[in-house]
N, C-alpha and C positions, 0 to 999 in steps of 0.2 A: 532441261525439260525434254529435249529431243531424245528419243530412243532409236531413231532411224538415221541413216546417213542421208546426205542431201542428193539423193538420186531422183531423177524425174519420175513422176507417177506413170505407170503403164497406161497406154491409151488403147481404146478399142479400134481394131482394124475393120475395114468394111466387110460386112457379111459375117463377122465373128460374134459368136454368142457369149454373153457375159457369164462368168462362172457363178454358181450358187454358193454363197458364203454361209457356212454354219458357224457363226460366231456369236459371242454374247454381246447384247446391246443394253442400253439403258435409256430411259426417258428423262430428258432434262427438266428439272423443276427448281423453283426458288427454295432456298432454305435459310435459316438464321445464320447470319455471318456478321458477328459483332464488329462494329467499326472501331479500329484500334489506332491510337496515336503512339508512336514510339519516341522514346527519349533516352538520353544518356546522362549520367551524373555520378555522384559519389555519396558515400555514407559519412555523416558527420555526427559527433556526439550530441546528445540531447542537451546537455549542459557542460560548460567548460568554465572553470573559475580559477583565478590566481589568488591564493589565500594569503592574507597577512594576519597580524595579531594586534590587539588593541592596547597593548602595553609595550614598554621597552625593557630590555634586560639581556642577560646572557643565557643562551640556549643551554639547557642542562641535558636534554634528551630529545632525539628524533625517533619516533616510534615506527615510521613507515619508510619505504623506499620505492624505487621505480617498479611499477607493475603490481603493487600490492592492492588488494581489494579491501575497501573499508566500508563499514556500515554506519548507520546513524549513531552518533555518540562515541565512536571509537576515538581514542586520543591520537593526535598526530604529532604535535610538538609541545614540549614543556619548557617553560622559562624558569630559571632559578627563583624559588619562592620565599626565601628567608626574609628579604626586605619587605615583601608584601605582607607576610605574617606579622612582622613587627608593627607595621602601619595599622593593621587591624587591631592589635592589642592597644596601641596608643589611642585610637579612636574610641575603643570600648572604655578605657579609663577616663577620657575626657567626658564622655557621655554620662558615665556613672557619677562624676563629680558635679555636673550641672543638675542632675536629677536629685542628688542628695541635698543640694543647696535650697531646694524648694520642698523638701520633705517627702520625695517619692522613694519608696522602697523598691528593691530589685523585683521586676516582674509587674509592678503597678502600671496600668495603662496611663498615658498622659491625659486622656480624657477625664480621668478620675480627679485630677487636680482642680480645686477651686481656689483662685487667687486669694480670696478673703480668708481661707482656712490655712494658708501656708504659714509656717513659723515666723518669717519676717513680718508678714502682715499682721498676724495676731499680736506680736510684740508691740508694734506701733499702735495697734488698736487699743491695747491695754493702756498705753501711755496717754492716748487721746481721751479714753474714758476717765482716767484719773484727773486729767486737766479739766475736763468738762465738769466733774464733780467739784473740783476746787473752785471753778468759776461760779457754780451755783451757790456755794457757801459764801464766796466773796460778795456776791450780789446782795445776800441777806445782811451781811456785816456792813456793807457799804450803805444800805438803806438805813441801818441803825446808827450810822455815823461812827461805827466802831473802827472802820477801815478808811484810811485816807485815799485820796484820789490817785496818787502815784502808785501806791501798793495795789489798788484795784486794777489800774491800767496794766500793771505787770502781770497779774493773774490772767487778764484777758489775752495778753500777748502770748503767754505760755500755752493757753488753749488753742490759739490759732496756729502756733508752731507745731503743736502735737497733731492737729488735723492735717497740716501740710505734710508732716513726716509720714502719716498713715497713707495719704494719697501717693506719696513718693514710693513707699514700700510696695503698694499695689502695682504701680508702674514697673518697679524693679522685678517683681514676680512675673509680670507679663513678659518682660524682656528676657527673663531666664527661661520662660516657657518657649519663647521663640528661639532662644539659643539651644534649647534641648532639641528642637526640630532640626536646627542646623547641624548639631553634633550627630544626630541620628542619620542625617543624610551623608555626613562625612564617613560614618561607620559603614553605611550601605555601599558607598563608593569604594571604600577600602576593601570590603568583602568582594565587590564586583571585580576590582582589579586583581585580587587574589584568584578569583575564579577564572579570569581571562588569561592567567599565566599558562593555562592548558588549552591549546587549540584542538577542537574536536570537529569531526565530520558532521555535516548537517544533512547529508543525503548519501545514499549508496553510490559509490564511485570507485574509480581506479586511479592510482597515482600515475600521472603522466610525466611530471618533472619534480625533482627534489632540488631546491635551490639554497639549502642551508645545512650546516653541519654543527654538531655539538661544540660548544665553546665560543661560537660566533656571538658577537654583540649586535643585537638588532634593535631597530627603532620602530615606533608605531607605524604600521602600514607597509613595512618592507615586504616584498614578495618572498614567500617561503616555500610554497608547494603549488603545483598545478594539478587540479583534480578534474577528471572528465567522467560524465555519467554515460554509460554505454549499455545499461539494461534496457534502454530505449534509444534508438538511433533516428536520425533524420536523413531521409534520402532527398537530396537536392538535385533536381534535374531541370532540363530546359526543353522547350518545344519551339519550333520555328514560328516566325511571325504569322505565316499564313494559317497555322493551326491554333494560334493562341486563343481565338474566340470560342473554340470548342471545349476549352478546358474549364471545368467547374469543380468547386469543392464538393467532396463526397464521392467522386467518381472512383471506381475500383482500379487498382493498379497492380500488375504482376511484375515482380522484380527478379531478374536473372543475374545471379552473382556467381562468379567462377568458383567451382568446387564446393558449392553450398546448395542445398535444395531450394527450389523456387519459393519465394516469400510473397505473400499477398498483403496489400495495405489499401489505404484510401488517400486521395489528395486532401491534405489538411490546410494548406496555405498557398496562396497565389500572389506573386509580386504584383503591385499596381502599375509597374513600369516595365517597358521592354528595354533590354540592353541595347544601347545605341550603336555599339560596335558590331556585335554579332546578330542584331535584330532577332533576338530570341527572348522568350519569357521564362522566368525562373519560378519554380513551384517546389513545395515541400510535401513529404509524406512521412508519417511516423511508422517506424519499423520496430516491432517488439523483439527484444533480444534478452530474455530472462536468463538464459544459460551463458550469455556473453560469448556465443560462438562467433558472432560477427565482429569485425574490427572496424573502428572508425578509419576512414580513408579508402575503404575498398571501392573499386569501380563497380557500377551496376548499370544494367540496361532495364528500362521500364517500359511496360506495355499498358497504356491507359485505355480502358474501355469507355469510349465516349458515347456510343450508341449500342447498347446490348441487343436491341431488337431489330437491327438493320437486316434486310433481306437481300440476297444476291443469288445469281446463278453460279453454281459450283459443280465442278466435275472432278473425277479422279485424275491425278497427274498422268496416269497411264493412258488416258484417252487422248492426250495431246501429242502431236508429232511436229518436229521442226522440219520444214521443207522449203528449199529455195530462200532461206533467210527469213521466213515467216513461220508463225505457229498455226497449225491447222488441226482439225479433227475429221474423222470419217463420219459423214452424216448420211442418214438414210432418208431419201425423198421418194415416196411412192414405191418403196421396196428396192430402189436402186441406191447403191452406195457410191458416194463421191466425196471429194475433199471439200472442206469448208474452212476458209480462213477465219481466225478468231483473234481478238485482242485480249491478252491475258492481264490479270491483276495480281493481287497478292497470293502467295502460296503459303499454306499452313499444313504442315505434315504431308500427307499423301493426297491433299486436295488443293485445287487452285481455282481462283475466281475468274469467270469469263465476263469481260466488260462489254465486248461487242462480238457479234457473229452468231449467237445462239439465242433462241427464245424458249420460254417454258413450253413443254410439249414436244420439242424436237427429239428425234431418236438418233443416237450416235453409238459408235462401237465403244465398248468399255476398254478394250486394249487396242491402241492405235497400231501397234506393230503387226497385228493380224489383218489390218485393213488393206484392201485393194479394190479397184473397180469391180463391181459385180452386183448380184442381186441377193437379197436376204432370203434365207430359208423361211419356212412357215412358222418358225418358232416365235413366240411372243416376246417383245422387248422386256427386259428386266426393269423393275422400278428403280428410281434413283435412291441414293442413300437417305435423302430427306423423306421420301415416301415410305421406305422400309421402316424408318424410325417412327413415323406417324402411325403405320400399321400396327407396330408392336404396342404402342401406347393406347 
């Protein structure tokens, strides 16, 4: 900050007249000085997944490699499909057989089937009807004493057997209907297994690791690829315990990353616990990265604006001089210029905050290196930067 050497300030000798200083001055005033909390952290991928496959078999083709960009639906790995295609054909044949057994034609919905109208049931129903007709005739002959008791009992027995066979036929049809459902499920599973022989991307990502090669035999769930999503990154930073209560979701944050233009974001997540070792609080912020310019793992510095409307006394850095190990400004009191010790705060660009030593309305020299004990000329003090901005608006 200091632009002057640590030389003692000139003092007025007895009978000496102070020189008249024709220098530029400014009137101290409060201005908006947003309160900022600083943090350090790194960028992490929005999603990171180690992919496996739902079937086992021999890898026939690997479609991607390290660093490849994949979109939704892009094939990643293909398992040899011959065995799975045969299983689909087998399931289709078994389903067709059980459908034919109850009279369903290809394409007929299962709901169309009425058990009473199926061929097996109709056959047994016809036999029962015949037995019932024979029983009615036998009853007439029995009443006329034309038929003996043994013969009549035999006709009654035939009718009961026919009725039981019809009921059994209905139960058999219902069992076959249930079997059709089972075979349809087996076919669906066979088709699903065939579909699962090709591993596809489910979200836009970049291949971070490739863990398999063509010809490898893999089992269900074996790790094959590691994908990371970096079109959106997560900045994870920390703030010290003393500032943790000032952090809130939605607060704007400015990220400074080496060799990359400044990025802006908002606080999206805050950890419910402080780290016991570092006594710091972890938070996250989403960083849009549609062109994938940023890489996961980059170091970043964050500036979180916790109070955008905070007011403070701010002066140009050129107004401050270091003298005798302290920071001072040249202050005009009743037209006389003298040094005033100040306590400095944060510096931003070419301005610095004054914590102690000045009050709104004080007049100081704009350029400290022009200062020396003396009296001001009749020139009016210049307004501060805040007052100039207010005048323009």
